C-alpha positions in Angstrom: 26.2 -0.3 20.8 25.4 2.5 23.2 27.8 1.2 25.8 30.6 1.1 23.2 29.8 4.6 22.1 29.9 6.0 25.7 33.2 4.0 26.4 34.7 5.5 23.3 33.6 9.0 24.4 35.3 8.4 27.8 38.5 7.6 25.9 38.2 10.8 23.9 37.6 12.9 26.9 40.3 11.2 29.0 42.9 11.9 26.3 41.8 15.5 26.0 41.8 16.1 29.7 45.1 14.4 30.1 47.1 16.0 27.3 44.9 18.6 25.5 44.6 16.3 22.4 44.7 12.8 21.2 41.0 11.9 21.4 40.4 11.5 17.7 43.3 9.0 17.2 41.4 6.5 19.4 37.9 7.4 18.3 38.2 6.5 14.6 39.6 3.0 15.1 37.0 2.3 17.7 34.2 3.5 15.4 35.5 1.5 12.4 36.5 -1.8 14.1 34.4 -1.7 17.3 31.1 -0.5 15.9 31.4 -1.3 12.1 31.0 2.3 11.1 32.4 3.1 7.5 35.7 5.0 7.8 34.4 8.3 6.2 31.4 8.4 8.5 33.7 7.6 11.5 35.7 10.7 10.6 32.6 12.8 10.8 31.4 11.4 14.1 34.9 11.6 15.6 35.2 15.3 14.6 31.8 16.2 16.1 32.4 14.3 19.3 35.9 15.6 19.8 34.7 19.1 19.1 31.8 19.0 21.6 34.0 17.5 24.3 36.7 20.1 23.7 34.0 22.9 23.9 33.0 21.9 27.4 36.6 21.7 28.5 37.6 25.0 26.8 34.6 26.8 28.4 35.6 25.8 31.9 39.2 26.7 31.4 38.4 30.1 29.7 36.5 31.2 32.8 39.4 30.2 35.0 41.7 32.4 32.9 43.9 29.5 31.6 43.4 30.1 27.8 45.4 32.5 25.7 42.5 33.4 23.4 44.4 35.8 21.1 47.0 33.2 20.1 44.4 30.4 20.0 42.1 32.3 17.6 44.9 33.0 15.2 45.8 29.4 15.1 42.2 28.3 14.9 41.2 30.7 12.0 43.9 29.0 9.8 42.8 25.6 11.0 39.2 26.3 10.1 40.4 27.1 6.5 42.5 23.9 6.4 39.8 21.5 7.7 37.5 21.7 4.6 40.6 21.1 2.4 41.4 17.9 4.4 37.8 16.8 4.1 37.8 17.2 0.3 41.1 15.3 0.1 39.7 12.4 2.1 37.1 11.8 -0.6 39.8 11.1 -3.1 41.4 8.3 -1.1 40.2 4.7 -0.8 39.1 3.8 2.7 41.9 1.2 3.1 44.5 3.8 2.1 42.9 6.4 4.5 43.2 4.0 7.4 46.8 3.0 6.6 47.7 6.7 6.4 46.0 7.2 9.7 48.0 4.5 11.3 51.2 6.0 9.9 50.3 9.4 11.4 49.8 7.7 14.8 53.2 6.2 14.7 54.8 9.5 13.8 53.0 11.2 16.7 53.9 8.4 19.1 57.6 8.7 18.2 57.5 12.5 18.6 55.9 12.2 22.0 58.3 9.6 23.2 61.3 11.7 22.2 59.8 14.7 23.9 59.3 12.7 27.1 63.1 12.0 27.2 64.0 15.7 27.0 61.3 17.0 29.3 62.0 20.5 30.5 64.6 21.4 28.0 62.8 21.1 24.7 61.3 24.5 24.6 64.6 26.2 25.6 66.5 24.2 22.9 64.0 25.0 20.2 64.0 28.8 20.9 60.7 30.7 20.7 59.6 32.2 17.4 57.0 34.1 19.4 58.9 35.9 22.2 57.1 36.5 25.5 56.4 39.9 27.0 56.9 40.7 30.7 53.5 39.2 31.6 54.4 35.9 29.8 52.1 36.5 26.8 53.5 35.9 23.2 54.5 39.0 21.2 52.5 38.5 18.0 54.9 40.0 15.5 54.8 39.3 11.8 57.0 36.2 11.9 55.1 34.8 14.8 51.7 35.3 13.2 52.9 33.8 9.9 54.1 30.7 11.6 51.0 30.3 13.7 48.9 30.5 10.5 51.0 27.9 8.7 50.9 25.5 11.7 47.1 26.1 12.1 46.5 25.4 8.4 48.4 22.1 8.6 46.5 21.1 11.7 43.2 21.9 10.0 44.1 19.7 7.0 45.0 16.8 9.3 41.7 17.3 11.2 39.5 17.2 8.1 41.5 14.3 6.5 41.6 11.9 9.5 38.8 13.1 11.8 41.2 14.2 14.6 41.1 17.4 16.6 44.8 18.0 16.1 45.7 18.6 19.7 48.8 16.4 19.4 50.1 19.0 16.8 48.6 22.1 18.5 50.1 21.7 22.0 53.8 21.2 20.9 53.4 23.9 18.3 52.1 26.4 20.9 54.8 25.5 23.3 57.8 25.4 21.0 56.8 28.1 18.5 54.0 30.1 20.2 55.9 30.8 23.4 53.1 29.5 25.7 53.7 27.6 28.9 52.6 24.0 28.8 49.5 24.3 30.9 48.3 27.3 28.9 49.0 25.5 25.7 46.9 22.5 26.8 44.0 24.8 27.7 44.3 26.9 24.5 44.4 23.7 22.5 40.9 22.8 23.5 39.6 26.1 22.1 41.4 25.5 18.8 40.2 21.9 18.6 36.6 23.0 19.1 36.8 25.6 16.3 38.7 23.5 13.9 36.4 20.5 14.5 33.3 22.6 14.0 34.7 23.7 10.6 35.5 20.1 9.6 32.1 18.9 10.6 30.4 21.7 8.7 32.4 20.8 5.6 31.7 17.1 6.0 27.9 17.6 6.2 27.9 20.2 3.5 29.5 17.7 1.2 26.8 15.1 1.8 28.5 13.1 4.5 26.4 10.9 6.8 26.5 11.8 10.4 24.5 10.1 13.3 23.9 12.8 15.9 22.5 10.2 18.3 25.8 8.3 18.1 27.7 11.6 18.4 25.7 12.5 21.5 26.6 9.3 23.3 30.3 9.8 22.4 30.1 13.4 23.7 28.3 12.2 26.9 31.2 9.8 27.6 33.6 12.5 26.8 32.4 14.7 29.6 33.1 11.9 32.1 36.5 11.0 30.5 37.7 14.6 30.6 37.1 14.9 34.3 39.1 11.7 34.9 41.9 12.9 32.6 42.2 16.2 34.3 42.4 14.5 37.8 45.0 11.9 36.7 47.2 14.5 34.9 47.7 16.3 38.2 49.1 13.2 39.8 51.4 11.8 37.1 54.6 13.4 35.7 54.6 14.7 32.2 57.1 12.2 30.8 55.2 9.3 32.3 52.0 10.5 30.6 53.6 11.0 27.3 55.2 7.6 27.2 52.0 5.8 28.2 50.1 7.7 25.5 52.8 6.9 22.9 52.6 3.2 23.7 48.8 3.2 23.4 49.0 4.8 20.0 51.6 2.3 18.7 49.3 -0.6 19.8 46.2 1.0 18.0 48.3 1.7 14.9 49.5 -1.9 14.8 46.0 -3.2 15.2 44.8 -1.1 12.2 47.6 -2.4 10.0 46.9 -6.0 10.9 43.1 -5.6 10.3 43.8 -3.8 7.0 45.8 -6.7 5.6 43.7 -9.5 7.2 
């Protein structure tokens, strides 16, 4: 059991270090099918483990000056409001329906990432920034920009609370296409947002009487520290499109496994 938890943490950290998100989409199926944890408890453990792992990564990148804290905090504040809403919504759904919706979300994200990998380098220019950059490369936070960041942050928070995911797969493209951030800055900033949104989701989960094993969460977080270092190192050696396609294929396989197990 401990070995599976640490291995799951490595997967979380690896995905976070590689792409700035994606850890939660692997953690929930592993907890449910690999360790027999009830789906709702798996959501809580996943949120806590992803949040702790993201905190470590965000702290290191903040002191290296890689995070746009101003943009990230705006996004995160809205996400922290949305996370409790998602947590409440998850209580209204049967566990089987929650897992099937989760697999559907994974397929949508996989398709988005695959498409993005085929238009690497031109996606941001084609979309046009809603948040324009100043001479130093920082987003100009006008009214329209702030409103969009708040809307996207709230949506991310709801997804986080509902499915137990950090939301990095939404945060990174949103910050690049609409927030005006460079990709490396968006990945680093995503870790800050994931930590804050996950903390909000875990707080709401526990406050609503949800069960949460801190020992299990600790083992996941321990593995996450190792996985993050591996992910960061590998990301520097592989091209962006290759990483996106590999990640997309992995998500499709996990989603298919969930669907098969749900109807078995």
